[in-house]
N, C-alpha and C positions, 0 to 999 in steps of 0.2 A: 503494500499500500504505500502510494507515494504521501511523503511528510513536509509540512512546512520548514525550511530552514532558519536559522536566526540570522539576523541582518551580519554580514561578515566584511561590510564595506563601510570605512570612514566617509560620512557624507557632511562631518561637519564643516569642512573648508568649500563646499560647493554653494553654487549659486542656489537660490529657491527654486528656480526652474529645472537645473541638472538633479538636486536633490528629489524633487518629486518624482521626475524620470526614473532614477535609479530605484528608489524604493518601491515605486509602482512595479517596475519591471522583477525587482528581486523578491517581491511577494508573490507573483506569478510563476516563479520558478518552481521546480520540481526536483526532489531527489529520488530517483527511483531504487531498484533493487538492490543497487551495488555498482561495485566498478564494471565495466564493461571491458571487451577488448580494446576498443579504439581509447576509451577515457586511460586505461592502463597504460597506453604508450608515452603519454605524457609524463606518467610517474617512471618510466624506466622497466616496465612491466611487460614484457612480451607474454602474454598467456595464450598460446597458441591453441592449446586445448580447447579454448572456448569457443573456436570458430572452425575447427580442422577434425575431421575432413569435411572439404567443401561440401554444402548441403545441397545437393542436386534435388531438383523437383521429383517426387515421388510419380511413380508411374500411374497412379488413380489419379492424383491432382491433375498431371499433365492431360490424361484423358479427358477428366472432366473439363478442361479450358479449350482443349483442342477443337472441340466440335464448335464453339462459339467463335475461336478465333478464325477459323477458315470462313464461317459465316461473313465475318468482319472483314477479312481480306475480300472476300468476293464482292461484298458491298461496296468495299473502297474502290476497288478497281471498276467496277460496272456502272455505280451510280454516283460517286462523288468525283466531280470535274474540278479538281484542287484550282488550275488555273483560272476555270471559268468564277469560282467562289472568289479569288483574288481581284478578278478583273470587276466583277460587281459589287461586291463588298457585302453579299449575303449569301447564306447556307439556305438553300431551297428548303421550304417546308416538307416536301416530299422526302428529303434526305433525312431530315429530323424525325420524320414519322417512321422511316425503315429501320433508323438507329433504335428508336424507341421500341417498336415490334421486336426488334432483336436482342432487347433486354441491356444494350449498351450504355443507360442511364442509371442503372442499379447492377453493375458489375460485382460490386463487393456486398451489397444490400442482401441480408439473410433470406432465403427462400420464403420463410415465414411470414415475410413482409413484400413479398411479390418479387423479390430480386432474385438474381443468377447465383448469388452467395458463393462467388468465386474467390480464390486465395488473392492475397497480396503479389504473388509471383505471376499469376495468371494476369491479374489487373497491370501489371508492368510489362507483360508480353503484348499485353492489348495496346499501351500505351508507345510502344515500339513500334508496332504496325502502324498506328495513327501517325506517329511521328515520322516517318518514314513517306508519308504521303501527303497529308496536308494539314499545316500548321493551325488553321483556323478551326478545323473539326477538331484537331486535338486539344486545342484550348477550351472549347466549347465543353466538351465531355470531361477534362480534367479539373477546371475550374468548377463544374458541377457537384463533382462527387468526391474530389481529393480535398476542397478547402470549403464548397458549398455546404449545404443542408445535410447530404447522407452521412458524411464521415463524422461532424462532432456529433450528429444525432444519435450514430451507433456508437460511439465513444461515452456520450454523457447524457443521452436523453432519456426521460422517464419511459416506462411503457405505454403511459397514454399517449405520449408524444411521437414516439416510434409508431403505434398503431394509426396514427393521424395522417403522418407525414411522410414515412418511408414507402408506401406503397403509391403514393402520389409522384415522389420525386424517381421512384423505380419505374414507373410507365412512361416518363417522360417530361414531367412538369418542370421546367428548368429552374435551378436553384443557384445561388450566389452568395456571397461573403461580403461584407461591407465594413470595412475598418478605417481605409484610408480617407483623410480630408484635405482640404487644401493646403493646409500648415501643420498636418501631421502624417508623418510616415512611418518610421519607424520609433518614435517619441510618443507614445501614448499619453502622457502626462498632460499634453498640450489640447487633447480632445476636447471639442466644443459640443458635439452631439450629447444632449442630455435627456434623460428619461425619469421624469418625475411622479412618485407614487401619487394615486388618487386620495382623496380623504378618506376613502373607506377602505384602503389597502389593496383591493382587488385587482387592480391595474396599474399601467403607467401610461404616462401621457410622452410621448417621444417627439423632440423637436431636434432639427439638425439636416446636416447635409454632407452626403458622401461623394467622395470623388474616386474614379477608376474602378468602378463597381463592375468586374469582370463578370458577363451574361445578367448584368442588371437590367438591361433594357428588355430583355427576354424573359427574365424570371418572374415567376409567380410565387416564390417563397424564398426568403433572404434571412440570413443569420448578420444581425446588426449589432456592433458592440456601442455602447452608449455609457457615458457616465451617470451613476445613480448617486444618491446624497452620500457624503462622506460620513464616514463612523468614526467614534473614539476607539481608538485602541492604545492601551498603556497611557491613558491621558493626552494621547495626540490625535489631530484630526488626519484619517486616512483616506486618500481619494478611493472610490470605488469604480469599477468597469464592470459591465455587466452585459452578458449576451443574450438577444432575444431572437425568437423565430417570429420573423414579419411577413404577414401575405400584402403582396403587392397592389391586391384589389381592395384593401382596406381604405376608408377615406382617410385623405390626408399623404399619402403615399404616392409621389409625382416623379417621374422620369423627365428630368429638365433639359438634358442633353444628351446626346451620343459622341462619344469622344472617337476622333480618327486618328491613326497612327502611321509610321513609316511602313510597318509591315503588319502582317495579321490583319488585312483590310475588312474581313468579316467578324472582328472582335465586336462582340456586342457588349460593349463597355460604355459606362455612361455616369453621368452626375445624377444621383438620386436626393430628392427633398422629401424630409419628413415634417409635417405641420400640424401638431395636435393629434398626432397617431395614437390611438387607443390600443395597448396591449393588454391582453389579460394576464395576469400573474404567472399563469400555468404554463406560459410561453417562455420562460425563462430557463435558459440552459445552465445544467449545474446547480448554480445557485447565485444568489444575487452578491456582486463585487466579485464572482470568480471569472468574471469574461475574459481576461488576458488568460488564465489559465487554460480555457477553451481554445481560444485563438491559438497558443504556443503550440499546445498538445496536438491540435487538429494538423497544423503545420508542419510539425515532426513527420508524421507518416505522409501527410500529403506532399511533401516536398519529393518524395520517391519518384512521383509522377512524371517530375520534370526531368531528371536524368535518363529514366526509361526512354522517353520519348527522344532524348539527345542521342541515345543509343540507336535508335530507328534511323534518325536524321545522318548520324554519321555513317552507318552503314550504306544509308544510300548515296550518300556523297563519296564513300570508298569504291561503291559499284559504277558509278557515274566516272571517276577518275581513271580508274581501272580501265574501263572499256575505251576511254579516249586515248590514255597513255599509250596503250596498244596498237591504237588506230592511227594516231596524228604522227606523220613522219616529218622531221625537221632535221636537216645536216645530214642525210643519208640514214637515218635511224629513228626507230620509234621514240618519242618523247620521254617513254619511262625508262629507256635505256640511258638516258643522261643522269647523272649523278643528281643534280638539285633537283628534278621531279622524283627521281626514284626515293630521295630522302623524303619527300611529303608523302608519299605512298606508303612508306614503311611507317612513318609516325602515324599516319592515319589509322593503320590497321592495328597497330598496337595499342594506341590509346583506346580505339573502339572495344577492342578486347578487354582492357584493363576496366573501362567505365562499364561495361556490362557485367563484369565479376563484382565491381563494387556495389552495384544496384541489386544484382540478384543475392549477393550475401545479405546485405542489409533487410531485403524484402523477405527473405527465408526466416530471419529472427521474428518479422512481424507474424508470420504465419505459424511460427513455434509457439510464440505467445504473443497474443493481441493486446496485451500492456506492457510488452517489451520496452525497455528504455532505448529508442534508436534516435535519440536526439542529435548526437555527434556522428554517427553514420549517416542520416541523411542530410545534414547540413553539409559534411564533407562531400556526399555524392553530388547534391545540387550544385555546390561551389565548384568543384573538380569538372564535373562533367558538362557544366554549361558554358565553362571557359575552353576545355578542349575541344568541345563540339564548334565552338566559336572559329577557333584555330582550323578545324577541319573544313568547315564549310567556305573558310575565306582562302585556304589551300586549294579547294575544289575550285573556286572562280578563276584562281590564279594557273591552275592546270588547264582549265577550258580557256582561258585567255579571252578574247573579246566575246567568244560564242559563251561565256561564263557570265558575262556582263549584259548580254542580250537577253531580252525577255525571250520566254516560250513562246509566246504569239508571234512575235517576230522573227523568231526561229523558223516555226511552222509555216508562216506565210512564204519564207523564201525557200521552201522545200525540205529542210533539214530537221532532225529530231527535235521535238520539243522538250528540250531538256530543262527543268526549271532552278537552275544555280541561282540565278537572279532573285528568284522568289523566296529561294530556301535563304540565303542571305538577309533578306529583310525581315523574314519572319522569324529567325533566330536570335537577331540582335537583343531582342528583349529578355532572351532566357537569363542573362547576368544580372538582370534587375530585378524582375517581379519574383515574388513570393521571397523575397529578402535577397538585396543585392550582393555580391560578391563581396563588397565591404562589410556589410552587417552581418554577413556570415561567417568572415574571419573575426568580427570583434565578438560575437556569439560563441563559436568555438573557442576565443581565447578566453573569455569568462568562464567557460567549464572548464578549460584546460586549468586555470588558476584556483579552482574550487577547492581542491585538496589542500593545496597550500595555504588558503584563504582561511579553510577550516583550522588548520594546525596552529598557523603565525599571525593571522590576520587582526587578531585583539592586540597584538604588540604594538602596531601603527594605529590604533583606533584612538583617536584624542578624546573621544566622549566617553570612554571607560577610565575609572579609577586607578591609580599606579599600583595599589594591590594586584588588581585583577589583570594588568597588563603584566606584572612580574609573575604571577602564577602562568600565564600563557608563555612568556618566554622560557620558563623553567620546562614546560612541557615540550616545546617545540624545539629546544636544544636536545633533550633526550631522544625526541625522534629523529631529527636530522643526524645527530651523531651515530646511530645503526642506519639510516637509509641512504645517507651520501656515501658512505664507503663501498655500499651494496651495488652503486651505479658504476663501478670500475671491475666488477667482477663478473666475467661471463657464467651464465646458470641454464642455457638453453640449448647446450650443443646436442644433449641426447634428444630433447624434443625435435630435432630437425634432422635427426641421424636417417638415414635411408630415403630420404625425400630426394628426387631429381632436381630439386631447385634449393638444396639445403645452403649452398654457398649465398645466395639472395635471402634467404631467411634468416641465416646467421646474422649476415650483415643488417637487416632490419632490426633484429633484436639488439645488436649492438649500437646502432644509431639511435635507438629508442632510449639508452641508456645515455648516450651521450646528448640528445635533446632535453632529458630530464636534468641532465647537471647544467646544460646552459639556461634553463629557465630557474632552476635555483640561482645561478650566479646572477640573473637580471634581477631577482627579486632581492637578492641582497644589494646590489648596485643601486637600483632605483627606489627601492622601498614601495611606499604608495604612491609613488610618482609613474610606476610602470605602468600604468593604464593609459597614460598621455603617450607612452610610445607604442602608437599603433602599428607604424612600420616593422619593428621589432616583434611586434606578437605577430604580426601577419607572418613572418617570415618563419616562427615558431610552428604556427597553423599550418603552413604549406609544408613544411617538413613531414609533421606527423600525419598530414593527408596522402603525402607521398609513400609514407611507410605503409599506411592502410593498403594504398593503391599496390603497392608491391606485393604484399601479403596475400590479399583477394586474388590476384593476377596468378601468382604460384600455386596457390590451393585450388584454384579453378582449372588451371593447364594442367596440375597433376592427376586430378580426378579424370580428366577427359583422356590423359595418356594411360592410366589404369583401364579405363574402359575399351580403348582401343589406341595402341601407339600410334601416334602421328609425330612425326620430326619436325612438320611445319609447326605446330603448336609449340613444342619447345622452342624452336629458332624464336618464334612471336614472342613469347615470354620472356624469353633471355633478352632480347631486345629492349622490349619493355623496360624490363629492370635495371638494363646497364644505363638508359636514358634517364630513367627516373632518380638513379644514382648519381648522374651528374647534376641533377637539377638542386637534388639535395645537398651535394658538396658547394655549390654555388651559393646555395642559401646558407650555408654556414659561413662562408667566406665573407658573406655581406653583412653577418653578425659584427663581425670584427671591423671589416672595412666599409664604409658606407658614406653618402653625401647626404643622409637624412636632414639632420640638423641644418646643414647649409641651406638645402632645399626648402625647409619650413620658412627659414628666415627671407628666403627671396620670395617666397609666396606672400608671406606677409606684407613684405614691401610692396608688391605688385598688386595685392589687395586694396593698399594704401594710396596708389595710383603713383609709386615712385617711378614706375617703368612705362610711364604714358606714351613715351617715344615709339617705343616698341608697337604701338597701336596705332601710329600715324600712317597715313597713306591710304586709308580704307574709306569705303561709304559708312560713316558710323551712324549708329542709331540714334545717338545724341542730338543728331541734325533731322531727324525725322519727326 
């Protein structure tokens, strides 16, 4: 059972706004069942037994998903014209009806509520299919059931709520999730949407406006986050955010604008206004004041859909690039024979294999335990896969050259194959931004990375605590680190990786995990409570930990495939990925010691203050518009 954690961060020297944001977010955090494999990496613990052998999908589960996936593939191929959807900015109602008939809006909804009741792994496989074909359709289905009403309802809904809403959303009634506001992104403390209880306490009156609500212009039901009256906790007033299920046909709910974007032209994303909307108390999800817990927990599992879709996109780009690199002749040879192009193809294949391994490994943990703590795995998969997929689609465009930049319609009009690389690039650019930008993901992972140290030594730096309590904390921390720190120099995983085809890489991952743990400890000693400001430094720690996870997942999946059927190609692919990842890790370690972070920050602040205005000369400036 998840429990509330005591405050471990000193907020006394923060501004009122910073303090409110930190306290609100910290209160919504959960500490689940204990250490996971990924969380252990940051503490120098390489607990391979937790995830080894790689959990391949069971025959029964695969068979349950196969029938649906075959129908979905047929529907996409025969009925979903992705280029037409991109051109018109609309997904035809006939396509939505076909998807609903297929059960695509209730893939994970339990069968007793009218859904397909498929596993997280099968849902990820569906996302891979969708991601390889149409970004708009992927966004529609993903936003609906990954972060829309189905997921939080399955996790936190009462039986009455489930019976009322799950059959509706499983049948195809579109749902959405409303958190973002004009001035509110990842900082919920500044939320302005409010829900005030009625005098009799039986309902709440909702007022406010939500921005970028994906599916919002089509949704029949939405999960809305709103501030509710503050409560007094330990003598202090604490902000409350509550999650409500809101039906869009209620009086006062109005879609005031549909937003349009660089890509995902058929994204049903809009601005929604709530004016004196009466919401029955029974439509609260989880409990009053627990809205951020609902949002954060929903996103933990929901984020796995995005890397799965990135796997599908990357596989499609690899297919396109491979075919073109074999076909296109330049300087007397196929361009795939030239090392500059060959390098791109190799990285595409290796990174696609790795992101699939990471995503399936995380999905298997959800299938094994619906309440599994996958915060770090999901965040790492989201961050790493979206960044690698962007590189892959960018390389695919480079390989295709002018034909990559040309639209599919234009290619078709000239009599060439309508290869939609240009559409893929536009549609995929948002992936590193929504559902938590890469920057926010790094900060989120960094917070979880530091959590064990904050529990042990955080009180030492907390100026709000009395000296006696800080001294007790220092004594406790000294006792812990006197044992823990020397252990970070001692190899202890050799027998765990013996016999593995990839033991060299796994041994390296374990050794680097200990080196990473030492580096984090050194940074804490050096910077103390100011470490939170060293975001670039923390980002490098996160990147190292993520690469270790990627190496491990890749090795375990490749080994499982080798055991089932020896394939030297898989061996070479995994080895190449691990060697490449090791180079990235070593580069991060070098930058821990030598970088231009502080110099760059100073330049940025001076630029923000207008000291480099000459650099902006010679343009048509908005100042004159």
